[in-house]
C-alpha positions in Angstrom: 55.0 67.1 133.5 58.0 67.0 135.8 58.1 69.0 139.0 60.7 71.3 137.5 58.6 71.9 134.4 55.6 72.7 136.6 57.6 75.1 138.6 58.9 76.7 135.4 55.4 77.1 134.1 54.2 78.5 137.4 57.1 81.0 137.3 56.2 82.0 133.7 52.5 82.5 134.7 53.5 84.6 137.7 55.8 86.7 135.6 53.1 87.3 133.0 50.7 88.2 135.8 53.3 90.4 137.5 53.7 92.5 134.3 50.1 93.6 134.5 50.0 94.0 138.3 49.6 97.3 139.9 49.3 96.2 143.5 52.0 94.7 145.8 51.6 94.7 149.5 53.3 93.3 152.6 51.8 90.5 154.6 51.2 92.9 157.5 49.3 95.3 155.2 47.2 92.5 153.9 46.4 91.4 157.4 45.4 94.9 158.4 43.2 95.5 155.3 42.2 92.1 154.2 38.7 93.1 152.9 40.1 95.9 150.8 42.7 93.6 149.1 40.1 90.8 148.6 38.0 93.3 146.7 41.1 94.5 144.8 41.9 90.9 143.8 38.6 90.7 142.0 40.1 93.2 139.4 43.8 92.2 139.5 46.1 89.9 141.3 47.6 91.2 144.5 51.2 90.2 145.2 52.0 89.6 148.9 55.5 90.2 150.2 56.8 88.6 153.4 60.2 89.4 154.9 61.0 91.5 151.8 60.4 88.7 149.3 57.4 87.8 147.1 55.6 85.1 149.0 52.1 84.7 147.6 49.5 86.0 145.2 45.8 86.6 145.9 43.6 86.4 142.9 39.9 86.2 142.1 38.2 82.8 141.8 37.4 83.7 138.1 41.2 84.2 137.4 42.1 81.1 139.3 39.6 79.1 137.2 41.1 80.6 134.1 44.6 79.4 135.1 43.2 75.9 135.9 41.7 75.9 132.4 45.0 76.8 130.9 46.7 74.0 132.9 44.0 71.5 131.8 44.5 72.5 128.1 48.3 72.0 128.5 47.8 68.5 130.0 45.3 67.7 127.1 47.9 68.8 124.6 50.5 66.6 126.2 48.2 63.6 126.3 47.3 64.1 122.6 51.0 64.2 121.7 51.7 61.0 123.7 48.9 59.3 121.8 50.3 60.4 118.5 53.8 59.2 119.3 52.4 55.9 120.4 52.7 53.8 123.6 55.1 51.3 124.8 54.1 47.6 124.8 54.0 45.7 128.1 57.2 44.0 127.0 59.0 47.3 126.3 58.0 48.6 129.7 59.2 45.4 131.4 62.5 45.6 129.5 62.9 49.2 130.4 62.3 48.5 134.1 64.7 45.5 133.9 62.2 42.9 134.8 
């Protein structure tokens, strides 16, 4: 997956999470009440703003693991598709690289 595709996927995931989100705080508020927001993140992602723009998201380890699982599934699907489409021979790779 290209860097742009990864960024697009990340953006889609963040948007999907953002639709369900009820909590958005500033970085200063997070700093002042970190424990409270770490507890809140166990139930729902907490969006952190810095300088008036969304900067980060705090989420539970469980939710993070779920997102990693989704990413792993995506990579598995891409690998399966590549296997179905076939691979290039060494000669084809060399030719493509101009060697």
